[in-house]
Biopython code that builds the backbone (N, CA, C, O; Angstrom):
import numpy as np
from Bio.PDB.StructureBuilder import StructureBuilder

atoms = [
    (1, "GLN", "N", (79.375, 4.401, -38.747)),
    (1, "GLN", "CA", (78.803, 3.393, -39.620)),
    (1, "GLN", "C", (77.287, 3.545, -39.622)),
    (1, "GLN", "O", (76.645, 3.582, -38.572)),
    (2, "VAL", "N", (76.727, 3.632, -40.838)),
    (2, "VAL", "CA", (75.281, 3.789, -40.978)),
    (2, "VAL", "C", (74.589, 2.472, -40.671)),
    (2, "VAL", "O", (74.993, 1.416, -41.158)),
    (3, "GLN", "N", (73.542, 2.546, -39.859)),
    (3, "GLN", "CA", (72.745, 1.367, -39.565)),
    (3, "GLN", "C", (71.270, 1.706, -39.686)),
    (3, "GLN", "O", (70.832, 2.789, -39.297)),
    (4, "LEU", "N", (70.503, 0.757, -40.236)),
    (4, "LEU", "CA", (69.067, 0.911, -40.389)),
    (4, "LEU", "C", (68.389, -0.305, -39.783)),
    (4, "LEU", "O", (68.864, -1.430, -39.942)),
    (5, "ALA", "N", (67.273, -0.083, -39.085)),
    (5, "ALA", "CA", (66.570, -1.191, -38.451)),
    (5, "ALA", "C", (65.078, -0.990, -38.592)),
    (5, "ALA", "O", (64.513, -0.041, -38.048)),
    (6, "GLU", "N", (64.440, -1.890, -39.329)),
    (6, "GLU", "CA", (63.002, -1.814, -39.567)),
    (6, "GLU", "C", (62.223, -2.504, -38.452)),
    (6, "GLU", "O", (62.724, -3.411, -37.787)),
    (7, "SER", "N", (60.993, -2.054, -38.267)),
    (7, "SER", "CA", (60.060, -2.695, -37.347)),
    (7, "SER", "C", (58.652, -2.387, -37.807)),
    (7, "SER", "O", (58.447, -1.545, -38.682)),
    (8, "GLY", "N", (57.677, -3.069, -37.218)),
    (8, "GLY", "CA", (56.288, -2.759, -37.487)),
    (8, "GLY", "C", (55.566, -3.711, -38.415)),
    (8, "GLY", "O", (54.360, -3.575, -38.621)),
    (9, "GLY", "N", (56.276, -4.670, -38.979)),
    (9, "GLY", "CA", (55.611, -5.630, -39.841)),
    (9, "GLY", "C", (54.693, -6.557, -39.054)),
    (9, "GLY", "O", (54.677, -6.535, -37.824)),
    (10, "GLY", "N", (53.934, -7.368, -39.775)),
    (10, "GLY", "CA", (53.042, -8.291, -39.107)),
    (10, "GLY", "C", (52.105, -8.967, -40.091)),
    (10, "GLY", "O", (52.232, -8.815, -41.306)),
    (11, "SER", "N", (51.165, -9.714, -39.539)),
    (11, "SER", "CA", (50.159, -10.400, -40.340)),
    (11, "SER", "C", (48.828, -9.693, -40.169)),
    (11, "SER", "O", (48.349, -9.519, -39.048)),
    (12, "VAL", "N", (48.234, -9.288, -41.273)),
    (12, "VAL", "CA", (46.962, -8.566, -41.235)),
    (12, "VAL", "C", (46.028, -9.103, -42.307)),
    (12, "VAL", "O", (46.453, -9.777, -43.246)),
    (13, "GLN", "N", (44.765, -8.796, -42.150)),
    (13, "GLN", "CA", (43.792, -9.188, -43.162)),
    (13, "GLN", "C", (43.728, -8.136, -44.256)),
    (13, "GLN", "O", (44.088, -6.976, -44.052)),
    (14, "SER", "N", (43.269, -8.561, -45.407)),
    (14, "SER", "CA", (43.102, -7.654, -46.528)),
    (14, "SER", "C", (42.247, -6.464, -46.109)),
    (14, "SER", "O", (41.219, -6.618, -45.448)),
    (15, "GLY", "N", (42.694, -5.275, -46.506)),
    (15, "GLY", "CA", (41.994, -4.056, -46.135)),
    (15, "GLY", "C", (42.535, -3.392, -44.886)),
    (15, "GLY", "O", (42.159, -2.264, -44.568)),
    (16, "GLY", "N", (43.411, -4.079, -44.178)),
    (16, "GLY", "CA", (43.978, -3.548, -42.952)),
    (16, "GLY", "C", (45.093, -2.545, -43.203)),
    (16, "GLY", "O", (45.411, -2.206, -44.343)),
    (17, "SER", "N", (45.683, -2.076, -42.094)),
    (17, "SER", "CA", (46.739, -1.065, -42.166)),
    (17, "SER", "C", (47.907, -1.447, -41.279)),
    (17, "SER", "O", (47.753, -2.169, -40.293)),
    (18, "LEU", "N", (49.065, -0.956, -41.643)),
    (18, "LEU", "CA", (50.273, -1.110, -40.833)),
    (18, "LEU", "C", (51.108, 0.149, -40.965)),
    (18, "LEU", "O", (51.024, 0.873, -41.958)),
    (19, "THR", "N", (51.920, 0.397, -39.939)),
    (19, "THR", "CA", (52.916, 1.454, -40.031)),
    (19, "THR", "C", (54.287, 0.835, -39.796)),
    (19, "THR", "O", (54.562, 0.294, -38.725)),
    (20, "LEU", "N", (55.133, 0.921, -40.799)),
    (20, "LEU", "CA", (56.496, 0.421, -40.693)),
    (20, "LEU", "C", (57.413, 1.565, -40.277)),
    (20, "LEU", "O", (57.240, 2.704, -40.709)),
    (21, "SER", "N", (58.381, 1.250, -39.440)),
    (21, "SER", "CA", (59.363, 2.241, -39.000)),
    (21, "SER", "C", (60.764, 1.775, -39.337)),
    (21, "SER", "O", (61.039, 0.576, -39.381)),
    (22, "CYS", "N", (61.636, 2.721, -39.573)),
    (22, "CYS", "CA", (63.032, 2.420, -39.857)),
    (22, "CYS", "C", (63.887, 3.378, -39.023)),
    (22, "CYS", "O", (63.964, 4.572, -39.315)),
    (23, "ALA", "N", (64.516, 2.849, -38.001)),
    (23, "ALA", "CA", (65.364, 3.666, -37.138)),
    (23, "ALA", "C", (66.767, 3.733, -37.719)),
    (23, "ALA", "O", (67.335, 2.717, -38.120)),
    (24, "ALA", "N", (67.318, 4.941, -37.759)),
    (24, "ALA", "CA", (68.617, 5.159, -38.391)),
    (24, "ALA", "C", (69.644, 5.659, -37.393)),
    (24, "ALA", "O", (69.318, 6.362, -36.436)),
    (25, "SER", "N", (70.887, 5.286, -37.634)),
    (25, "SER", "CA", (71.997, 5.789, -36.822)),
    (25, "SER", "C", (73.240, 5.881, -37.680)),
    (25, "SER", "O", (73.365, 5.199, -38.697)),
    (26, "GLY", "N", (74.159, 6.735, -37.255)),
    (26, "GLY", "CA", (75.433, 6.825, -37.951)),
    (26, "GLY", "C", (75.456, 7.728, -39.160)),
    (26, "GLY", "O", (76.466, 7.782, -39.861)),
    (27, "PHE", "N", (74.369, 8.444, -39.430)),
    (27, "PHE", "CA", (74.326, 9.316, -40.596)),
    (27, "PHE", "C", (75.047, 10.624, -40.327)),
    (27, "PHE", "O", (75.025, 11.142, -39.210)),
    (28, "ILE", "N", (75.693, 11.157, -41.374)),
    (28, "ILE", "CA", (76.296, 12.477, -41.269)),
    (28, "ILE", "C", (75.215, 13.547, -41.339)),
    (28, "ILE", "O", (75.225, 14.490, -40.548)),
    (29, "ASP", "N", (74.275, 13.409, -42.288)),
    (29, "ASP", "CA", (73.194, 14.370, -42.450)),
    (29, "ASP", "C", (71.929, 13.626, -42.854)),
    (29, "ASP", "O", (71.554, 13.615, -44.026)),
    (30, "TYR", "N", (71.270, 13.002, -41.871)),
    (30, "TYR", "CA", (70.091, 12.187, -42.142)),
    (30, "TYR", "C", (68.984, 13.006, -42.792)),
    (30, "TYR", "O", (68.254, 12.497, -43.642)),
    (31, "SER", "N", (68.854, 14.266, -42.402)),
    (31, "SER", "CA", (67.732, 15.080, -42.872)),
    (31, "SER", "C", (67.780, 15.333, -44.368)),
    (31, "SER", "O", (66.760, 15.690, -44.957)),
    (32, "ARG", "N", (68.945, 15.158, -45.007)),
    (32, "ARG", "CA", (69.061, 15.437, -46.437)),
    (32, "ARG", "C", (69.373, 14.183, -47.253)),
    (32, "ARG", "O", (69.511, 14.252, -48.474)),
    (33, "ASP", "N", (69.483, 13.054, -46.586)),
    (33, "ASP", "CA", (69.784, 11.834, -47.332)),
    (33, "ASP", "C", (68.566, 11.392, -48.142)),
    (33, "ASP", "O", (67.426, 11.696, -47.792)),
    (34, "CYS", "N", (68.822, 10.689, -49.200)),
    (34, "CYS", "CA", (67.776, 10.159, -50.067)),
    (34, "CYS", "C", (67.392, 8.777, -49.551)),
    (34, "CYS", "O", (68.246, 7.895, -49.459)),
    (35, "LEU", "N", (66.114, 8.575, -49.210)),
    (35, "LEU", "CA", (65.672, 7.360, -48.543)),
    (35, "LEU", "C", (64.556, 6.678, -49.322)),
    (35, "LEU", "O", (63.898, 7.297, -50.157)),
    (36, "ALA", "N", (64.353, 5.399, -49.039)),
    (36, "ALA", "CA", (63.319, 4.665, -49.763)),
    (36, "ALA", "C", (62.896, 3.418, -49.008)),
    (36, "ALA", "O", (63.597, 2.938, -48.117)),
    (37, "TRP", "N", (61.746, 2.913, -49.380)),
    (37, "TRP", "CA", (61.283, 1.596, -48.962)),
    (37, "TRP", "C", (61.215, 0.707, -50.199)),
    (37, "TRP", "O", (60.674, 1.090, -51.236)),
    (38, "PHE", "N", (61.779, -0.488, -50.061)),
    (38, "PHE", "CA", (61.692, -1.513, -51.088)),
    (38, "PHE", "C", (60.987, -2.723, -50.487)),
    (38, "PHE", "O", (60.864, -2.848, -49.269)),
    (39, "ARG", "N", (60.530, -3.601, -51.357)),
    (39, "ARG", "CA", (59.967, -4.855, -50.869)),
    (39, "ARG", "C", (60.368, -5.989, -51.804)),
    (39, "ARG", "O", (60.656, -5.783, -52.983)),
    (40, "GLN", "N", (60.378, -7.181, -51.245)),
    (40, "GLN", "CA", (60.714, -8.352, -52.046)),
    (40, "GLN", "C", (59.868, -9.529, -51.606)),
    (40, "GLN", "O", (59.914, -9.964, -50.455)),
    (41, "ALA", "N", (59.093, -10.030, -52.556)),
    (41, "ALA", "CA", (58.279, -11.210, -52.322)),
    (41, "ALA", "C", (59.058, -12.449, -52.756)),
    (41, "ALA", "O", (59.958, -12.344, -53.590)),
    (42, "PRO", "N", (58.734, -13.615, -52.210)),
    (42, "PRO", "CA", (59.458, -14.838, -52.588)),
    (42, "PRO", "C", (59.427, -15.074, -54.095)),
    (42, "PRO", "O", (58.369, -15.035, -54.724)),
    (43, "GLY", "N", (60.599, -15.316, -54.656)),
    (43, "GLY", "CA", (60.683, -15.593, -56.075)),
    (43, "GLY", "C", (60.613, -14.378, -56.980)),
    (43, "GLY", "O", (60.606, -14.512, -58.204)),
    (44, "LYS", "N", (60.562, -13.184, -56.384)),
    (44, "LYS", "CA", (60.468, -11.958, -57.186)),
    (44, "LYS", "C", (61.646, -11.043, -56.894)),
    (44, "LYS", "O", (62.323, -11.185, -55.877)),
    (45, "GLU", "N", (61.879, -10.101, -57.805)),
    (45, "GLU", "CA", (62.957, -9.136, -57.627)),
    (45, "GLU", "C", (62.557, -8.079, -56.593)),
    (45, "GLU", "O", (61.376, -7.844, -56.339)),
    (46, "ARG", "N", (63.576, -7.455, -56.010)),
    (46, "ARG", "CA", (63.311, -6.370, -55.068)),
    (46, "ARG", "C", (62.692, -5.198, -55.836)),
    (46, "ARG", "O", (63.159, -4.816, -56.909)),
    (47, "GLU", "N", (61.640, -4.649, -55.260)),
    (47, "GLU", "CA", (60.854, -3.602, -55.925)),
    (47, "GLU", "C", (60.817, -2.347, -55.058)),
    (47, "GLU", "O", (60.504, -2.420, -53.869)),
    (48, "GLY", "N", (61.132, -1.214, -55.641)),
    (48, "GLY", "CA", (61.016, 0.046, -54.924)),
    (48, "GLY", "C", (59.565, 0.475, -54.856)),
    (48, "GLY", "O", (58.883, 0.488, -55.881)),
    (49, "VAL", "N", (59.071, 0.827, -53.669)),
    (49, "VAL", "CA", (57.668, 1.201, -53.549)),
    (49, "VAL", "C", (57.458, 2.654, -53.122)),
    (49, "VAL", "O", (56.467, 3.266, -53.520)),
    (50, "SER", "N", (58.364, 3.219, -52.323)),
    (50, "SER", "CA", (58.168, 4.578, -51.842)),
    (50, "SER", "C", (59.522, 5.258, -51.680)),
    (50, "SER", "O", (60.493, 4.649, -51.231)),
    (51, "PHE", "N", (59.563, 6.553, -52.063)),
    (51, "PHE", "CA", (60.827, 7.270, -52.119)),
    (51, "PHE", "C", (60.653, 8.676, -51.556)),
    (51, "PHE", "O", (59.598, 9.294, -51.705)),
    (52, "ILE", "N", (61.706, 9.170, -50.905)),
    (52, "ILE", "CA", (61.698, 10.553, -50.441)),
    (52, "ILE", "C", (63.068, 11.149, -50.719)),
    (52, "ILE", "O", (64.091, 10.578, -50.342)),
    (53, "ASP", "N", (63.084, 12.317, -51.390)),
    (53, "ASP", "CA", (64.368, 12.897, -51.742)),
    (53, "ASP", "C", (64.798, 13.921, -50.707)),
    (53, "ASP", "O", (64.150, 14.073, -49.671)),
    (54, "SER", "N", (65.890, 14.623, -50.982)),
    (54, "SER", "CA", (66.495, 15.498, -49.981)),
    (54, "SER", "C", (65.617, 16.684, -49.627)),
    (54, "SER", "O", (65.742, 17.234, -48.533)),
    (55, "SER", "N", (64.736, 17.089, -50.524)),
    (55, "SER", "CA", (63.852, 18.217, -50.246)),
    (55, "SER", "C", (62.550, 17.781, -49.602)),
    (55, "SER", "O", (61.730, 18.620, -49.227)),
    (56, "GLY", "N", (62.350, 16.469, -49.469)),
    (56, "GLY", "CA", (61.111, 15.950, -48.910)),
    (56, "GLY", "C", (60.088, 15.546, -49.937)),
    (56, "GLY", "O", (58.984, 15.124, -49.592)),
    (57, "PHE", "N", (60.449, 15.672, -51.207)),
    (57, "PHE", "CA", (59.537, 15.255, -52.275)),
    (57, "PHE", "C", (59.366, 13.743, -52.223)),
    (57, "PHE", "O", (60.346, 13.003, -52.128)),
    (58, "THR", "N", (58.115, 13.285, -52.285)),
    (58, "THR", "CA", (57.829, 11.858, -52.207)),
    (58, "THR", "C", (57.318, 11.328, -53.543)),
    (58, "THR", "O", (56.729, 12.057, -54.341)),
    (59, "SER", "N", (57.559, 10.054, -53.759)),
    (59, "SER", "CA", (57.136, 9.415, -54.989)),
    (59, "SER", "C", (56.840, 7.953, -54.679)),
    (59, "SER", "O", (57.390, 7.383, -53.737)),
    (60, "TYR", "N", (55.948, 7.343, -55.497)),
    (60, "TYR", "CA", (55.496, 5.993, -55.211)),
    (60, "TYR", "C", (55.419, 5.152, -56.483)),
    (60, "TYR", "O", (55.246, 5.674, -57.584)),
    (61, "ALA", "N", (55.551, 3.853, -56.306)),
    (61, "ALA", "CA", (55.288, 2.932, -57.395)),
    (61, "ALA", "C", (53.789, 2.968, -57.689)),
    (61, "ALA", "O", (52.979, 3.198, -56.791)),
    (62, "SER", "N", (53.435, 2.743, -58.929)),
    (62, "SER", "CA", (52.032, 2.829, -59.323)),
    (62, "SER", "C", (51.175, 1.824, -58.568)),
    (62, "SER", "O", (49.995, 2.073, -58.322)),
    (63, "SER", "N", (51.760, 0.691, -58.199)),
    (63, "SER", "CA", (51.002, -0.368, -57.525)),
    (63, "SER", "C", (50.585, 0.019, -56.102)),
    (63, "SER", "O", (49.692, -0.606, -55.530)),
    (64, "VAL", "N", (51.226, 1.046, -55.528)),
    (64, "VAL", "CA", (50.920, 1.412, -54.141)),
    (64, "VAL", "C", (50.440, 2.846, -54.005)),
    (64, "VAL", "O", (50.053, 3.260, -52.913)),
    (65, "LYS", "N", (50.456, 3.602, -55.071)),
    (65, "LYS", "CA", (50.072, 5.007, -54.998)),
    (65, "LYS", "C", (48.659, 5.161, -54.467)),
    (65, "LYS", "O", (47.737, 4.478, -54.912)),
    (66, "GLY", "N", (48.498, 6.064, -53.512)),
    (66, "GLY", "CA", (47.198, 6.281, -52.905)),
    (66, "GLY", "C", (46.961, 5.431, -51.669)),
    (66, "GLY", "O", (46.027, 5.685, -50.907)),
    (67, "ARG", "N", (47.814, 4.408, -51.462)),
    (67, "ARG", "CA", (47.655, 3.532, -50.305)),
    (67, "ARG", "C", (48.839, 3.625, -49.348)),
    (67, "ARG", "O", (48.682, 3.410, -48.146)),
    (68, "PHE", "N", (50.020, 3.943, -49.869)),
    (68, "PHE", "CA", (51.235, 4.028, -49.060)),
    (68, "PHE", "C", (51.614, 5.496, -48.884)),
    (68, "PHE", "O", (51.378, 6.320, -49.767)),
    (69, "ALA", "N", (52.206, 5.810, -47.728)),
    (69, "ALA", "CA", (52.701, 7.165, -47.483)),
    (69, "ALA", "C", (54.031, 7.083, -46.743)),
    (69, "ALA", "O", (54.121, 6.516, -45.654)),
    (70, "ILE", "N", (55.059, 7.660, -47.355)),
    (70, "ILE", "CA", (56.391, 7.684, -46.755)),
    (70, "ILE", "C", (56.626, 9.041, -46.100)),
    (70, "ILE", "O", (56.218, 10.077, -46.625)),
    (71, "SER", "N", (57.285, 9.020, -44.951)),
    (71, "SER", "CA", (57.610, 10.276, -44.281)),
    (71, "SER", "C", (58.893, 10.107, -43.482)),
    (71, "SER", "O", (59.283, 9.001, -43.108)),
    (72, "ARG", "N", (59.536, 11.244, -43.235)),
    (72, "ARG", "CA", (60.814, 11.249, -42.522)),
    (72, "ARG", "C", (60.693, 12.127, -41.292)),
    (72, "ARG", "O", (60.258, 13.274, -41.394)),
    (73, "ASP", "N", (61.068, 11.613, -40.133)),
    (73, "ASP", "CA", (61.160, 12.408, -38.912)),
    (73, "ASP", "C", (62.642, 12.612, -38.646)),
    (73, "ASP", "O", (63.308, 11.741, -38.088)),
    (74, "SER", "N", (63.152, 13.772, -39.049)),
    (74, "SER", "CA", (64.596, 14.001, -38.947)),
    (74, "SER", "C", (65.059, 14.097, -37.505)),
    (74, "SER", "O", (66.170, 13.677, -37.185)),
    (75, "ALA", "N", (64.220, 14.646, -36.626)),
    (75, "ALA", "CA", (64.605, 14.774, -35.221)),
    (75, "ALA", "C", (64.815, 13.404, -34.585)),
    (75, "ALA", "O", (65.726, 13.215, -33.779)),
    (76, "LYS", "N", (63.966, 12.458, -34.955)),
    (76, "LYS", "CA", (64.061, 11.112, -34.390)),
    (76, "LYS", "C", (64.871, 10.174, -35.274)),
    (76, "LYS", "O", (65.088, 9.016, -34.917)),
    (77, "LYS", "N", (65.320, 10.667, -36.429)),
    (77, "LYS", "CA", (66.043, 9.835, -37.392)),
    (77, "LYS", "C", (65.269, 8.555, -37.677)),
    (77, "LYS", "O", (65.791, 7.446, -37.562)),
    (78, "THR", "N", (64.017, 8.744, -38.050)),
    (78, "THR", "CA", (63.127, 7.623, -38.327)),
    (78, "THR", "C", (62.418, 7.840, -39.653)),
    (78, "THR", "O", (61.923, 8.929, -39.942)),
    (79, "LEU", "N", (62.380, 6.794, -40.445)),
    (79, "LEU", "CA", (61.641, 6.781, -41.699)),
    (79, "LEU", "C", (60.394, 5.936, -41.490)),
    (79, "LEU", "O", (60.469, 4.816, -40.985)),
    (80, "LEU", "N", (59.257, 6.477, -41.880)),
    (80, "LEU", "CA", (57.993, 5.772, -41.682)),
    (80, "LEU", "C", (57.375, 5.391, -43.016)),
    (80, "LEU", "O", (57.592, 6.055, -44.029)),
    (81, "LEU", "N", (56.601, 4.311, -43.003)),
    (81, "LEU", "CA", (55.796, 3.945, -44.160)),
    (81, "LEU", "C", (54.418, 3.551, -43.648)),
    (81, "LEU", "O", (54.247, 2.497, -43.037)),
    (82, "GLN", "N", (53.448, 4.406, -43.905)),
    (82, "GLN", "CA", (52.059, 4.113, -43.556)),
    (82, "GLN", "C", (51.446, 3.336, -44.716)),
    (82, "GLN", "O", (51.460, 3.794, -45.859)),
    (83, "ILE", "N", (50.910, 2.164, -44.413)),
    (83, "ILE", "CA", (50.339, 1.315, -45.449)),
    (83, "ILE", "C", (48.867, 1.111, -45.136)),
    (83, "ILE", "O", (48.519, 0.588, -44.077)),
    (84, "ASN", "N", (48.012, 1.518, -46.046)),
    (84, "ASN", "CA", (46.573, 1.359, -45.880)),
    (84, "ASN", "C", (46.012, 0.453, -46.977)),
    (84, "ASN", "O", (46.667, 0.187, -47.984)),
    (85, "SER", "N", (44.788, -0.009, -46.754)),
    (85, "SER", "CA", (44.089, -0.834, -47.753)),
    (85, "SER", "C", (44.977, -1.966, -48.260)),
    (85, "SER", "O", (45.116, -2.169, -49.466)),
    (86, "LEU", "N", (45.567, -2.690, -47.333)),
    (86, "LEU", "CA", (46.499, -3.755, -47.710)),
    (86, "LEU", "C", (45.827, -4.829, -48.547)),
    (86, "LEU", "O", (44.663, -5.172, -48.339)),
    (87, "LYS", "N", (46.593, -5.351, -49.501)),
    (87, "LYS", "CA", (46.134, -6.405, -50.392)),
    (87, "LYS", "C", (47.056, -7.613, -50.244)),
    (87, "LYS", "O", (48.207, -7.460, -49.835)),
    (88, "PRO", "N", (46.568, -8.810, -50.572)),
    (88, "PRO", "CA", (47.440, -9.988, -50.488)),
    (88, "PRO", "C", (48.724, -9.828, -51.310)),
    (88, "PRO", "O", (49.767, -10.360, -50.932)),
    (89, "GLU", "N", (48.656, -9.113, -52.410)),
    (89, "GLU", "CA", (49.849, -8.931, -53.242)),
    (89, "GLU", "C", (50.870, -7.982, -52.616)),
    (89, "GLU", "O", (51.964, -7.810, -53.154)),
    (90, "ASP", "N", (50.524, -7.367, -51.488)),
    (90, "ASP", "CA", (51.494, -6.552, -50.752)),
    (90, "ASP", "C", (52.377, -7.415, -49.846)),
    (90, "ASP", "O", (53.323, -6.911, -49.240)),
    (91, "THR", "N", (52.073, -8.706, -49.753)),
    (91, "THR", "CA", (52.862, -9.607, -48.923)),
    (91, "THR", "C", (54.297, -9.659, -49.418)),
    (91, "THR", "O", (54.550, -9.980, -50.579)),
    (92, "ALA", "N", (55.238, -9.341, -48.532)),
    (92, "ALA", "CA", (56.656, -9.278, -48.902)),
    (92, "ALA", "C", (57.488, -8.930, -47.668)),
    (92, "ALA", "O", (56.952, -8.568, -46.621)),
    (93, "MET", "N", (58.798, -9.046, -47.814)),
    (93, "MET", "CA", (59.722, -8.479, -46.853)),
    (93, "MET", "C", (59.959, -7.032, -47.257)),
    (93, "MET", "O", (60.261, -6.746, -48.416)),
    (94, "TYR", "N", (59.822, -6.128, -46.305)),
    (94, "TYR", "CA", (59.988, -4.704, -46.581)),
    (94, "TYR", "C", (61.305, -4.212, -46.000)),
    (94, "TYR", "O", (61.635, -4.490, -44.847)),
    (95, "TYR", "N", (62.054, -3.474, -46.821)),
    (95, "TYR", "CA", (63.372, -2.974, -46.430)),
    (95, "TYR", "C", (63.414, -1.454, -46.570)),
    (95, "TYR", "O", (62.867, -0.900, -47.523)),
    (96, "CYS", "N", (64.058, -0.786, -45.627)),
    (96, "CYS", "CA", (64.362, 0.623, -45.830)),
    (96, "CYS", "C", (65.801, 0.727, -46.347)),
    (96, "CYS", "O", (66.642, -0.133, -46.085)),
    (97, "ALA", "N", (66.048, 1.795, -47.078)),
    (97, "ALA", "CA", (67.351, 1.964, -47.707)),
    (97, "ALA", "C", (67.740, 3.430, -47.729)),
    (97, "ALA", "O", (66.884, 4.311, -47.806)),
    (98, "ALA", "N", (69.043, 3.685, -47.660)),
    (98, "ALA", "CA", (69.576, 5.040, -47.721)),
    (98, "ALA", "C", (70.603, 5.145, -48.828)),
    (98, "ALA", "O", (71.458, 4.274, -48.988)),
    (99, "LEU", "N", (70.509, 6.223, -49.590)),
    (99, "LEU", "CA", (71.421, 6.409, -50.706)),
    (99, "LEU", "C", (72.823, 6.768, -50.222)),
    (99, "LEU", "O", (73.813, 6.366, -50.833)),
    (100, "GLY", "N", (72.908, 7.514, -49.142)),
    (100, "GLY", "CA", (74.209, 7.922, -48.625)),
    (100, "GLY", "C", (74.596, 9.323, -49.012)),
    (100, "GLY", "O", (75.675, 9.788, -48.648)),
    (101, "HIS", "N", (73.722, 10.024, -49.759)),
    (101, "HIS", "CA", (74.013, 11.418, -50.109)),
    (101, "HIS", "C", (72.746, 12.111, -50.586)),
    (101, "HIS", "O", (71.673, 11.513, -50.663)),
    (102, "TYR", "N", (72.905, 13.388, -50.904)),
    (102, "TYR", "CA", (71.829, 14.243, -51.393)),
    (102, "TYR", "C", (71.309, 13.744, -52.740)),
    (102, "TYR", "O", (72.078, 13.210, -53.539)),
    (103, "CYS", "N", (69.998, 13.914, -53.001)),
    (103, "CYS", "CA", (69.477, 13.601, -54.318)),
    (103, "CYS", "C", (68.305, 14.524, -54.623)),
    (103, "CYS", "O", (67.655, 15.057, -53.723)),
    (104, "VAL", "N", (68.056, 14.696, -55.908)),
    (104, "VAL", "CA", (66.904, 15.476, -56.380)),
    (104, "VAL", "C", (66.016, 14.524, -57.152)),
    (104, "VAL", "O", (66.422, 13.999, -58.189)),
    (105, "GLY", "N", (64.806, 14.293, -56.661)),
    (105, "GLY", "CA", (63.913, 13.350, -57.300)),
    (105, "GLY", "C", (64.162, 11.930, -56.818)),
    (105, "GLY", "O", (65.185, 11.653, -56.192)),
    (106, "PRO", "N", (63.227, 11.029, -57.110)),
    (106, "PRO", "CA", (63.338, 9.654, -56.602)),
    (106, "PRO", "C", (64.413, 8.853, -57.313)),
    (106, "PRO", "O", (64.647, 9.021, -58.510)),
    (107, "VAL", "N", (65.060, 7.986, -56.563)),
    (107, "VAL", "CA", (65.984, 7.006, -57.106)),
    (107, "VAL", "C", (65.293, 5.661, -56.970)),
    (107, "VAL", "O", (65.243, 5.093, -55.879)),
    (108, "ARG", "N", (64.765, 5.157, -58.058)),
    (108, "ARG", "CA", (63.805, 4.051, -58.029)),
    (108, "ARG", "C", (64.434, 2.663, -58.095)),
    (108, "ARG", "O", (63.751, 1.664, -57.871)),
    (109, "VAL", "N", (65.704, 2.591, -58.394)),
    (109, "VAL", "CA", (66.341, 1.290, -58.482)),
    (109, "VAL", "C", (67.192, 1.027, -57.239)),
    (109, "VAL", "O", (67.645, 1.961, -56.578)),
    (110, "ALA", "N", (67.402, -0.247, -56.930)),
    (110, "ALA", "CA", (68.049, -0.615, -55.673)),
    (110, "ALA", "C", (69.555, -0.417, -55.658)),
    (110, "ALA", "O", (70.125, -0.101, -54.613)),
    (111, "ASP", "N", (70.207, -0.597, -56.800)),
    (111, "ASP", "CA", (71.675, -0.630, -56.821)),
    (111, "ASP", "C", (72.375, 0.577, -56.200)),
    (111, "ASP", "O", (73.365, 0.391, -55.493)),
    (112, "PRO", "N", (71.906, 1.806, -56.432)),
    (112, "PRO", "CA", (72.631, 2.963, -55.865)),
    (112, "PRO", "C", (72.572, 3.088, -54.341)),
    (112, "PRO", "O", (73.396, 3.785, -53.749)),
    (113, "TYR", "N", (71.626, 2.435, -53.713)),
    (113, "TYR", "CA", (71.473, 2.566, -52.258)),
    (113, "TYR", "C", (72.602, 1.813, -51.554)),
    (113, "TYR", "O", (72.887, 0.657, -51.863)),
    (114, "THR", "N", (73.230, 2.493, -50.608)),
    (114, "THR", "CA", (74.424, 1.942, -49.972)),
    (114, "THR", "C", (74.160, 1.315, -48.615)),
    (114, "THR", "O", (74.981, 0.542, -48.121)),
    (115, "SER", "N", (73.025, 1.635, -48.005)),
    (115, "SER", "CA", (72.726, 1.087, -46.690)),
    (115, "SER", "C", (71.332, 0.485, -46.689)),
    (115, "SER", "O", (70.389, 1.063, -47.229)),
    (116, "TRP", "N", (71.217, -0.680, -46.078)),
    (116, "TRP", "CA", (69.952, -1.407, -46.032)),
    (116, "TRP", "C", (69.710, -1.953, -44.628)),
    (116, "TRP", "O", (70.650, -2.305, -43.914)),
    (117, "GLY", "N", (68.445, -2.016, -44.247)),
    (117, "GLY", "CA", (68.085, -2.701, -43.022)),
    (117, "GLY", "C", (67.931, -4.192, -43.275)),
    (117, "GLY", "O", (68.122, -4.672, -44.393)),
    (118, "GLN", "N", (67.585, -4.908, -42.228)),
    (118, "GLN", "CA", (67.434, -6.364, -42.324)),
    (118, "GLN", "C", (66.052, -6.768, -42.814)),
    (118, "GLN", "O", (65.847, -7.918, -43.205)),
    (119, "GLY", "N", (65.111, -5.849, -42.800)),
    (119, "GLY", "CA", (63.783, -6.132, -43.320)),
    (119, "GLY", "C", (62.771, -6.464, -42.237)),
    (119, "GLY", "O", (63.123, -6.925, -41.151)),
    (120, "THR", "N", (61.506, -6.221, -42.557)),
    (120, "THR", "CA", (60.395, -6.591, -41.683)),
    (120, "THR", "C", (59.314, -7.215, -42.557)),
    (120, "THR", "O", (58.979, -6.679, -43.613)),
    (121, "GLN", "N", (58.774, -8.339, -42.123)),
    (121, "GLN", "CA", (57.833, -9.109, -42.948)),
    (121, "GLN", "C", (56.412, -8.571, -42.813)),
    (121, "GLN", "O", (55.921, -8.319, -41.713)),
    (122, "VAL", "N", (55.775, -8.405, -43.957)),
    (122, "VAL", "CA", (54.355, -8.048, -44.013)),
    (122, "VAL", "C", (53.629, -9.174, -44.730)),
    (122, "VAL", "O", (53.978, -9.532, -45.855)),
    (123, "THR", "N", (52.618, -9.730, -44.074)),
    (123, "THR", "CA", (51.830, -10.810, -44.658)),
    (123, "THR", "C", (50.365, -10.412, -44.611)),
    (123, "THR", "O", (49.829, -10.089, -43.551)),
    (124, "VAL", "N", (49.724, -10.440, -45.774)),
    (124, "VAL", "CA", (48.330, -10.023, -45.893)),
    (124, "VAL", "C", (47.505, -11.218, -46.339)),
    (124, "VAL", "O", (47.781, -11.818, -47.378)),
    (125, "SER", "N", (46.505, -11.558, -45.561)),
    (125, "SER", "CA", (45.628, -12.685, -45.902)),
    (125, "SER", "C", (44.306, -12.178, -46.450)),
    (125, "SER", "O", (43.812, -11.119, -46.064)),
    (126, "SER", "N", (43.753, -12.957, -47.354)),
    (126, "SER", "CA", (42.490, -12.536, -47.998)),
    (126, "SER", "C", (41.284, -12.964, -47.176)),
    (126, "SER", "O", (40.147, -12.696, -47.563)),
]
sb = StructureBuilder()
sb.init_structure("model")
sb.init_model(0)
sb.init_chain("A")
sb.init_seg("    ")
for serial, (resi, resn, name, xyz) in enumerate(atoms, 1):
    if name == "N":
        sb.init_residue(resn, " ", resi, " ")
    sb.init_atom(name, np.array(xyz, "f"), 0.0, 1.0, " ", f" {name:<3s}", serial, name[0])
structure = sb.get_structure()
């Protein structure tokens, strides 16, 4: 059974940085799975912010491009999200997600992802 567990969230001031981690277990082939980070703010829909496909190609939502960096450590089965230059509008619950199979290019919508973590809260104050 695939399990994902996020950590690393917290409360920071605008302009600060955080590194979110997502520990994975139960994968058949974690190194080739299609992974992503989504976020959801109160009263808003879940939004995909960072994506990594089976070849390691990364892609980002326009709102975070240049500030967020997604990476995969296959040996440790960990997905990372480095967040820099945080803004108050980045405040949200952040979730990691796994598609469950190989993919080419980013999968930007939430529905196809079959496994989700419980989320880690990021709060940015101005």
